[in-house]
C-alpha positions as CSV (number, residue, x, y, z in Angstrom):
1,M,56.6,54.9,92.1
2,S,55.5,54.0,95.6
3,K,52.0,54.9,96.8
4,S,53.3,57.1,99.6
5,S,55.6,59.0,97.2
6,A,52.8,59.5,94.7
7,V,50.5,61.0,97.3
8,L,53.2,63.7,98.0
9,L,53.6,64.7,94.4
10,S,51.4,67.3,92.6
11,S,49.5,66.3,89.5
12,S,51.9,68.4,87.3
13,T,54.9,66.6,88.8
14,R,53.3,63.2,88.2
15,V,52.6,64.2,84.6
16,T,56.2,65.3,84.1
17,Y,57.6,62.2,85.7
18,R,55.4,59.8,83.6
19,R,56.5,61.7,80.5
20,L,60.1,61.3,81.5
21,L,59.7,57.5,82.1
22,R,58.4,57.1,78.5
23,Y,62.0,57.4,77.4
24,A,62.8,54.3,79.4
25,W,60.1,52.2,77.6
26,P,62.4,51.1,74.7
27,Y,64.6,49.5,77.4
28,R,61.8,47.9,79.4
29,G,63.4,44.4,79.0
30,R,66.6,45.5,80.6
31,L,64.7,47.5,83.2
32,A,62.5,44.5,84.1
33,L,65.5,42.4,84.5
34,G,67.0,45.0,86.8
35,V,63.7,45.0,88.9
36,F,63.9,41.2,89.1
37,C,67.4,41.3,90.4
38,G,66.2,43.9,92.9
39,L,63.6,41.4,94.0
40,V,66.3,38.8,94.5
41,F,68.3,41.4,96.5
42,G,65.3,42.3,98.6
43,G,64.1,38.8,99.1
44,S,67.5,37.7,100.3
45,A,67.0,40.0,103.3
46,F,64.5,37.5,104.7
47,G,67.0,34.6,104.3
48,L,69.8,36.7,105.7
49,L,67.8,37.5,108.9
50,G,66.8,33.9,109.3
51,A,70.4,32.7,108.9
52,L,71.6,35.3,111.3
53,Q,69.1,34.2,114.0
54,K,70.1,30.5,113.5
55,N,73.7,31.4,114.0
56,L,73.0,33.6,117.0
57,D,70.9,30.8,118.6
58,F,73.9,28.5,118.1
59,M,76.2,31.1,119.6
60,F,74.2,32.0,122.7
61,E,72.5,28.7,123.3
62,P,75.2,26.1,122.5
63,R,73.9,22.6,122.1
64,A,75.2,19.3,120.7
65,M,75.1,19.4,116.9
66,Q,76.6,17.4,114.1
67,P,79.8,18.9,112.6
68,L,78.2,19.1,109.1
69,V,75.2,21.0,110.6
70,V,77.6,23.5,112.3
71,I,79.5,24.0,109.0
72,G,76.2,24.3,107.1
73,L,75.0,27.0,109.5
74,A,78.3,28.9,109.3
75,A,78.3,28.7,105.5
76,L,74.6,29.9,105.3
77,L,75.4,33.6,106.0
78,P,78.1,34.1,103.3
79,L,76.0,32.1,100.8
80,V,73.0,34.3,101.3
81,A,75.3,37.4,101.3
82,L,76.7,36.2,97.9
83,I,73.2,35.9,96.4
84,R,72.3,39.3,97.9
85,G,75.4,40.9,96.5
86,A,74.9,39.5,93.0
87,G,71.3,40.7,93.0
88,D,72.5,44.2,94.2
89,F,75.2,44.5,91.6
90,A,73.0,43.3,88.7
91,S,70.1,45.5,89.7
92,R,72.3,48.6,90.1
93,Y,74.1,48.1,86.9
94,L,71.0,47.4,84.8
95,V,69.0,50.3,86.2
96,E,71.9,52.7,86.0
97,W,72.4,51.7,82.4
98,V,68.8,52.5,81.6
99,G,69.1,55.8,83.5
100,N,72.2,56.9,81.6
101,R,70.7,55.7,78.3
102,V,67.6,57.8,79.0
103,V,69.7,60.9,79.7
104,A,71.6,60.3,76.5
105,D,68.4,59.9,74.5
106,V,66.8,63.0,76.1
107,R,69.9,65.0,75.3
108,S,70.0,63.8,71.7
109,H,66.3,64.4,71.3
110,L,66.8,67.9,72.7
111,F,69.8,68.6,70.4
112,R,67.9,67.5,67.3
113,H,64.8,69.5,68.3
114,I,66.9,72.6,68.8
115,H,68.4,72.3,65.4
116,N,65.0,71.8,63.9
117,L,63.7,75.0,65.3
118,S,63.6,78.1,63.1
119,L,66.0,80.9,63.5
120,Q,63.2,83.0,64.9
121,Y,63.4,80.9,68.1
122,F,67.0,81.7,68.6
123,T,66.4,85.5,68.4
124,S,64.6,85.3,71.7
125,S,66.8,82.6,73.4
126,R,70.2,82.8,75.1
127,S,72.7,80.3,73.9
128,G,74.0,79.9,77.5
129,D,70.5,78.9,78.6
130,L,70.2,76.3,75.9
131,I,73.6,74.9,76.8
132,S,72.6,74.7,80.4
133,R,69.4,72.8,79.6
134,A,71.2,70.4,77.4
135,T,73.9,69.6,80.0
136,T,73.1,70.5,83.6
137,D,69.4,69.9,83.4
138,S,69.8,66.6,81.6
139,M,72.2,65.4,84.3
140,M,69.6,66.3,86.9
141,V,67.1,64.2,85.0
142,Q,69.4,61.2,85.4
143,R,68.5,61.1,89.1
144,A,64.8,60.8,88.3
145,V,65.5,57.6,86.4
146,S,68.7,56.0,87.8
147,Q,68.3,56.8,91.5
148,V,64.5,56.8,91.8
149,V,63.9,53.8,89.6
150,G,66.9,52.1,91.1
151,D,65.7,52.5,94.6
152,M,62.2,51.4,93.6
153,A,63.7,48.3,92.0
154,R,65.4,47.3,95.3
155,E,64.4,49.0,98.5
156,P,60.6,48.1,98.6
157,F,61.6,44.4,98.4
158,V,64.1,44.8,101.2
159,L,61.5,46.6,103.3
160,V,58.8,43.9,102.6
161,A,61.3,41.2,103.5
162,A,62.3,42.9,106.7
163,V,58.7,43.6,107.7
164,S,57.7,40.0,106.9
165,Y,60.5,38.7,109.2
166,L,59.4,41.1,112.0
167,V,55.8,39.9,111.7
168,W,57.0,36.3,111.8
169,L,59.1,37.0,114.8
170,D,56.6,39.1,116.9
171,A,53.5,40.5,115.2
172,R,52.6,43.0,117.9
173,L,56.1,44.5,118.1
174,A,56.2,44.6,114.3
175,L,52.9,46.5,114.2
176,F,54.1,49.0,116.8
177,S,57.4,49.5,114.9
178,L,55.7,50.1,111.6
179,V,53.5,52.8,113.1
180,L,56.6,55.0,113.0
181,F,57.1,54.7,109.3
182,P,54.2,57.0,108.2
183,I,55.5,59.6,110.7
184,C,58.8,59.7,108.7
185,I,56.8,60.8,105.7
186,V,55.7,64.0,107.4
187,P,59.0,66.0,107.0
188,V,59.2,64.9,103.3
189,A,55.7,66.3,102.7
190,I,56.7,69.6,104.4
191,Y,59.9,70.1,102.4
192,G,59.1,68.4,99.1
193,R,57.5,71.4,97.3
194,K,60.2,73.7,98.7
195,V,62.8,71.5,97.0
196,R,61.1,71.6,93.6
197,R,60.7,75.4,93.7
198,A,64.2,76.0,94.9
199,A,65.6,73.4,92.4
200,R,63.9,75.1,89.4
201,E,65.2,78.5,90.5
202,G,68.6,77.0,90.9
203,Q,68.6,75.6,87.4
204,E,67.5,79.0,86.1
205,R,70.3,80.7,87.9
206,M,72.7,78.1,86.5
207,A,71.5,79.0,83.0
208,D,72.3,82.7,83.8
209,V,75.8,81.7,85.0
210,V,76.5,79.7,81.9
211,S,75.1,82.5,79.7
212,I,77.5,85.1,81.2
213,L,80.4,82.7,81.0
214,H,79.6,82.0,77.3
215,E,79.2,85.6,76.4
216,S,82.3,86.8,78.2
217,I,84.5,84.1,76.7
218,T,83.3,84.5,73.1
219,G,83.5,88.2,73.5
220,V,86.8,88.3,75.3
221,R,88.4,90.7,72.8
222,V,85.7,93.3,73.3
223,V,85.8,92.8,77.1
224,K,89.5,93.5,77.2
225,A,89.4,96.3,74.6
226,F,86.9,98.2,76.7
227,G,88.5,97.3,80.0
228,M,85.3,95.6,81.3
229,E,87.0,92.7,83.1
230,A,86.0,94.0,86.5
231,Y,82.4,94.6,85.4
232,E,82.1,91.1,83.9
233,C,83.5,89.6,87.1
234,R,81.0,91.5,89.2
235,R,78.2,90.4,86.9
236,F,79.3,86.8,87.1
237,D,79.8,87.0,90.9
238,S,76.2,88.3,91.3
239,Q,74.7,85.5,89.4
240,N,77.0,83.0,91.0
241,Q,76.0,84.1,94.5
242,A,72.3,83.9,93.5
243,L,72.9,80.3,92.3
244,F,74.7,79.5,95.6
245,R,71.7,80.8,97.7
246,R,69.2,78.8,95.7
247,L,71.3,75.7,95.9
248,M,71.6,76.1,99.6
249,R,67.8,76.2,99.9
250,V,67.7,72.7,98.4
251,V,70.6,71.6,100.7
252,R,68.7,72.9,103.8
253,S,65.5,71.1,102.8
254,N,67.4,67.9,102.1
255,A,69.6,68.1,105.2
256,S,66.6,68.8,107.5
257,I,65.0,65.5,106.7
258,E,67.8,63.1,107.8
259,P,68.0,64.2,111.5
260,I,64.3,64.1,111.9
261,I,64.0,60.6,110.5
262,V,66.9,59.4,112.6
263,F,65.4,60.9,115.8
264,I,62.0,59.2,115.1
265,S,63.8,56.0,114.4
266,F,65.8,56.1,117.7
267,V,62.6,56.9,119.6
268,G,61.1,53.7,118.1
269,L,64.3,51.7,119.0
270,S,64.1,52.8,122.6
271,L,60.5,51.7,122.9
272,V,61.4,48.4,121.2
273,L,64.1,47.8,123.9
274,L,61.6,48.4,126.7
275,Y,59.2,46.0,125.0
276,A,61.8,43.3,124.7
277,R,62.7,43.7,128.4
278,H,59.0,43.4,129.3
279,T,58.3,40.3,127.2
280,G,61.6,38.5,127.9
281,M,62.9,38.1,124.4
282,T,66.0,36.0,124.0
283,Q,69.3,37.7,123.0
284,A,69.2,36.0,119.6
285,Q,65.6,37.2,119.0
286,L,66.4,40.8,120.2
287,L,69.6,41.0,118.0
288,T,67.8,39.7,115.0
289,F,64.9,42.0,115.6
290,A,67.3,44.9,115.9
291,A,69.1,43.8,112.7
292,A,65.7,43.8,110.9
293,L,64.9,47.3,112.1
294,V,68.3,48.5,111.0
295,M,67.8,46.7,107.6
296,M,64.4,48.5,107.4
297,Y,65.9,51.9,108.1
298,Q,67.9,52.4,104.9
299,P,65.1,51.4,102.4
300,A,62.5,53.4,104.5
301,K,64.8,56.4,104.4
302,K,65.3,56.1,100.6
303,I,61.7,55.5,99.9
304,S,60.6,58.5,102.0
305,R,63.1,60.7,100.1
306,L,61.9,59.6,96.6
307,S,59.5,62.4,96.3
308,L,62.3,64.9,97.0
309,H,64.4,63.5,94.3
310,I,61.5,63.4,91.9
311,Q,60.6,67.0,92.7
312,Q,64.2,68.2,92.1
313,S,64.6,66.2,88.9
314,C,61.2,67.2,87.5
315,A,62.1,70.8,87.9
316,A,65.0,70.2,85.5
317,A,62.8,68.0,83.3
318,D,60.2,70.8,83.0
319,R,62.9,73.1,81.6
320,I,63.9,70.5,79.0
321,F,60.3,69.8,78.0
322,E,59.7,73.5,77.6
323,I,62.1,73.4,74.6
324,L,60.8,70.0,73.4
325,D,57.3,71.5,73.4
326,T,58.3,74.5,71.3
327,P,56.6,73.9,68.0
328,I,58.8,73.5,64.9
329,Q,57.6,76.4,62.7
330,V,59.6,75.4,59.6
331,R,58.5,71.9,58.7
332,E,58.9,69.7,55.7
333,Q,55.6,68.6,54.2
334,P,55.0,64.9,54.1
335,A,54.7,65.0,50.3
336,A,57.6,67.4,49.7
337,R,59.5,66.9,46.5
338,A,63.2,67.4,45.8
339,L,64.3,70.5,44.0
340,V,65.4,69.5,40.5
341,P,67.9,71.9,38.8
342,P,68.4,73.9,36.7
343,I,66.9,76.9,38.5
344,H,65.4,79.3,36.0
345,T,63.5,81.8,38.2
346,V,63.2,82.7,41.9
347,T,60.0,84.7,42.6
348,F,59.0,86.6,45.8
349,E,55.2,87.0,45.5
350,Q,53.7,89.6,47.9
351,V,56.0,88.3,50.7
352,Q,55.2,89.3,54.2
353,F,57.0,88.5,57.5
354,A,56.5,89.4,61.1
355,Y,58.4,88.6,64.3
356,E,55.4,87.7,66.5
357,A,53.1,90.7,66.0
358,Q,55.8,93.1,64.7
359,P,55.7,93.4,60.9
360,V,59.2,93.3,59.3
361,L,58.5,92.8,55.6
362,R,55.4,94.1,53.7
363,D,54.2,93.0,50.3
364,I,57.5,92.4,48.6
365,S,57.4,91.1,45.0
366,F,60.1,90.6,42.5
367,T,61.6,87.9,40.2
368,V,65.2,87.0,39.7
369,R,66.4,84.9,36.7
370,T,69.3,82.6,36.1
371,G,72.6,84.5,35.8
372,E,71.1,87.7,37.4
373,I,72.7,89.4,40.3
374,L,70.2,91.0,42.6
375,A,71.6,93.4,45.2
376,L,69.7,94.4,48.4
377,V,70.6,97.7,50.1
378,G,69.0,99.8,52.8
379,S,69.7,101.2,56.2
380,S,70.1,99.0,59.2
381,G,66.8,97.4,60.2
382,S,65.2,97.7,56.8
383,G,64.8,93.9,56.5
384,K,67.5,92.9,54.1
385,T,68.9,89.9,56.0
386,T,65.4,88.8,57.0
387,L,64.3,88.8,53.4
388,I,67.2,86.8,52.2
389,S,66.8,84.3,55.1
390,L,63.4,83.4,53.8
391,L,64.8,81.8,50.7
392,P,66.6,78.8,52.5
393,R,63.6,78.8,54.9
394,F,65.5,79.8,58.0
395,F,62.1,81.4,58.6
396,D,58.8,80.9,56.8
397,V,56.8,83.7,55.3
398,T,53.8,84.8,57.2
399,G,52.1,86.0,54.1
400,G,52.6,85.6,50.3
401,R,55.0,82.9,49.0
402,I,58.4,82.3,47.4
403,L,58.6,80.3,44.2
404,I,61.5,78.5,42.5
405,N,60.7,77.6,38.9
406,G,57.1,78.4,39.8
407,Q,57.0,75.9,42.7
408,D,56.4,77.1,46.3
409,I,59.6,76.4,48.3
410,R,57.4,75.0,51.1
411,E,56.6,72.1,48.8
412,L,60.3,71.2,48.5
413,T,62.5,69.1,50.7
414,L,64.6,71.1,53.0
415,A,67.7,69.2,52.1
416,S,67.4,69.8,48.4
417,L,66.4,73.4,48.8
418,R,69.3,74.3,51.1
419,G,71.6,72.1,49.1
420,A,71.0,74.4,46.2
421,I,72.1,77.5,48.1
422,G,75.5,78.7,49.0
423,L,75.8,81.2,51.8
424,V,78.6,83.5,52.6
425,S,77.8,85.7,55.6
426,Q,79.5,88.7,57.1
427,E,79.4,86.7,60.4
428,T,81.8,84.0,59.5
429,V,81.1,80.7,61.2
430,L,83.9,78.3,61.5
431,F,84.4,75.2,63.7
432,N,87.1,74.0,66.0
433,D,88.4,71.6,63.3
434,S,91.0,71.5,60.5
435,V,91.0,74.0,57.7
436,A,90.2,71.2,55.2
437,H,87.1,70.1,57.2
438,N,85.9,73.6,57.5
439,I,86.1,74.2,53.8
440,A,84.4,70.8,53.1
441,Y,81.8,71.3,55.8
442,G,78.7,69.3,54.6
443,R,80.8,67.4,52.1
444,A,83.0,65.2,54.2
445,D,84.0,62.9,51.2
446,T,85.4,65.7,49.1
447,P,88.8,64.9,47.6
448,R,91.7,67.1,48.8
449,E,92.3,68.4,45.2
450,E,88.8,70.0,45.1
451,I,89.3,71.5,48.5
452,E,92.6,73.1,47.4
453,T,91.0,74.3,44.2
454,A,88.3,76.1,46.1
455,A,90.9,77.6,48.4
456,R,92.9,78.9,45.5
457,R,89.9,80.5,43.9
458,A,89.1,82.2,47.2
459,H,92.8,83.3,47.5
460,A,93.2,81.3,50.7
461,H,95.7,78.7,49.6
462,D,98.8,80.7,50.3
463,F,98.0,81.5,53.9
464,I,96.7,78.0,54.5
465,T,100.0,76.4,53.4
466,A,101.8,78.8,55.6
467,L,100.0,77.4,58.7
468,P,101.9,74.9,60.9
469,Q,100.0,71.8,59.6
470,G,98.7,73.4,56.4
471,Y,95.2,72.1,55.6
472,E,95.2,69.9,58.7
473,T,95.8,72.9,61.0
474,V,93.0,73.1,63.7
475,I,91.9,76.7,63.7
476,G,90.2,76.9,67.1
477,E,86.7,77.8,68.1
478,Q,85.2,80.3,65.5
479,G,88.6,80.3,63.8
480,V,90.2,82.3,66.6
481,R,93.7,81.5,65.3
482,L,93.0,83.3,62.0
483,S,92.6,86.9,61.1
484,G,89.2,88.2,60.1
485,G,90.1,88.3,56.4
486,Q,91.4,84.7,56.5
487,R,88.3,83.5,58.2
488,Q,86.2,85.2,55.5
489,R,88.2,83.7,52.7
490,L,87.6,80.2,54.2
491,S,83.9,80.9,54.2
492,I,84.1,81.9,50.5
493,A,86.1,78.8,49.7
494,R,83.3,76.7,51.4
495,A,80.7,78.3,49.2
496,M,82.8,77.8,46.1
497,L,83.3,74.1,46.9
498,R,79.5,73.7,47.3
499,N,79.1,75.0,43.7
500,P,75.4,75.8,44.2
501,P,73.0,77.2,41.6
502,L,71.9,79.9,44.1
503,L,74.3,82.2,46.0
504,I,73.6,84.4,49.0
505,L,76.4,86.9,49.7
506,D,75.9,88.9,52.8
507,E,78.7,91.4,52.4
508,A,80.9,88.6,51.5
509,T,84.1,90.6,51.1
510,S,83.7,92.9,54.0
511,A,86.7,91.6,55.9
512,L,89.1,91.5,53.0
513,D,91.8,94.0,52.2
514,T,91.7,95.8,48.9
515,E,93.9,93.5,46.9
516,S,92.3,90.3,48.2
517,E,88.9,91.8,47.6
518,R,89.7,92.5,43.9
519,H,90.9,88.9,43.4
520,V,87.9,87.4,45.2
521,Q,85.5,89.5,43.3
522,A,86.9,88.1,40.1
523,A,86.6,84.6,41.5
524,L,83.0,85.3,42.5
525,A,82.2,86.7,39.1
526,D,83.4,83.4,37.6
527,L,81.4,81.4,40.2
528,M,78.2,83.5,39.6
529,Q,78.1,82.8,35.9
530,D,74.7,81.2,34.9
531,R,73.7,81.3,38.6
532,T,71.2,83.4,40.6
533,V,72.9,85.6,43.1
534,F,71.4,87.6,46.0
535,A,73.9,90.1,47.4
536,I,73.3,92.1,50.6
537,A,75.5,95.1,50.4
538,H,76.5,97.7,53.0
539,R,79.5,98.9,50.9
540,L,77.8,100.1,47.8
541,S,81.0,99.9,45.7
542,T,80.7,96.1,45.8
543,I,77.3,96.1,44.0
544,A,77.7,98.8,41.4
545,H,77.7,96.2,38.6
546,A,74.7,94.3,39.9
547,D,72.0,93.6,37.3
548,R,69.4,95.1,39.6
549,I,69.3,96.8,43.0
550,L,66.4,96.7,45.4
551,V,66.4,99.5,48.0
552,L,64.5,98.5,51.2
553,G,63.0,100.8,53.7
554,E,60.8,99.9,56.6
555,G,60.2,96.5,55.2
556,R,59.2,97.6,51.7
557,V,60.9,98.0,48.4
558,V,61.2,101.8,48.0
559,E,63.4,101.8,44.9
560,E,64.4,99.4,42.1
561,G,66.9,99.7,39.2
562,T,70.5,99.6,38.2
563,H,73.2,101.6,39.9
564,E,73.1,104.3,37.3
565,Q,69.3,104.5,37.2
566,L,69.1,104.9,41.0
567,I,71.9,107.5,41.2
568,A,70.0,109.5,38.6
569,R,66.8,109.2,40.5
570,N,68.2,111.1,43.5
571,G,66.2,109.0,45.9
572,Q,67.1,106.8,48.9
573,Y,69.9,105.0,47.1
574,R,71.5,108.3,46.1
575,Y,71.3,109.4,49.7
576,L,73.0,106.2,50.9
577,Y,75.6,106.5,48.2
578,D,76.5,110.1,49.1
579,L,76.8,109.2,52.8
580,Q,79.5,106.7,51.9
581,F,81.4,108.6,49.2
582,S,80.8,112.3,49.9
583,D,84.1,114.2,50.5
584,Q,82.3,116.1,53.2
585,E,81.7,113.0,55.2
586,P,84.6,110.6,54.6
587,S,84.1,109.0,58.0
588,S,80.7,107.6,56.8
589,T,82.3,105.2,54.3
590,L,81.4,101.6,55.2
């Protein structure tokens, strides 16, 4: 970074930029070679000006010269231009390579970090904002490396070469001309901070636009069902216009600088012409001097604008670093050990959990043994899903502990812990890939026979074979080409293929029709044999045969027992049961 640019940057901007440049350190060899080629490019400016003056002298003051000298002078310009062009190409290519590589590394680092964050982070973050930071912001960062470093690798050398030639030609005129250069920095200092502030606001508005776009597309069925197309369009237009206004602030600041610098430059050129007239410079000297000034203009302009580019890019980099600086709450201990099956017991020991300062679970204790089916019921917000999410460490307990075979799960490797758990959620998650790959997600090397067996056990084989390409049919984002029941059966087939010792069923059959539900329940009963099962149930008929039922209320276990025991107790469970099956309130059935 040039000294003049560094002066114009705040301390926070310099910290952000230095942190960004650390990503270029692994490629310092390629970057150094790019800088060297920039030196060749810049240094050739001195030779180019010298060759130009020699040729102009020959043109305006013809004198007797040997033919070989004439040819040599004529060939000097294209030769120097060839060296200059080669240095320019190599410098641009190498520095741009580093810039694009840095952006790719930042994006990959950001993606990995996002996936290492606990689910608690995503409860307070918008997916559209995360997408915007990983795409739009990371592209803005490219300018900070490619354009800024690229200019710094070439333009200062061009400027030094041109200034050196001016001094060699006429030291007094060169000194006068260079006085104007600091003046060109003034508009940059005025508009620099405005650019960063407006750029950051623009990136935030871009995140809002992406969020609305993502929400409206993923929820298009609901939008259409409720006739909210016009509302969503107004909401999008409002954020789009806000983005436009902030982007135009950046454009105004950037656009204001160029005319000011051009005006100052032409003032200097007019004064140079008057000086040349007064001192009686030759035509060759004047034209060469003018060429040197023109050659200075481009690098001077680029160097003076470096701080603007850095300000704008660092505004985007700050938003990326905000995510990268988010601590990873669920970490694997350095001495973590792999979970070794079989699993005999799973124990929740005085478990507590809170979202920030808001308690969600309070002093929950129970033990589940192999082959036991534990059902969790309760009203919405009672903590059922949060409790079950602690087992695969989607969150970590804030109090108490969870033990598998007497060992704290925080002492186990995440891969072995989660590899021992099969999850079937009521929110079916499928990917824009083939049916086979969705079933074998996480087990890419699974033979087709095993995939088909899992599909048959989940009663999905028949509808899969009826698809246009069978198991190779691409089902679209979130399985949009399938019905809700079909998507749920693929999710169940995925869990069956995993064949885990622990099963988490979050209303696993909620989207199935009665006949399919009966068959799948039979398949799940076979799968659950000698395994530990946690079943979250809203439809109480699905857990009537559970070995034990925990009823949660306000984050606590308020009742525990079998279906018959809880019905006879006439407590919270009986109340929920009557709401679903009372003849007086048939509409309450879930």
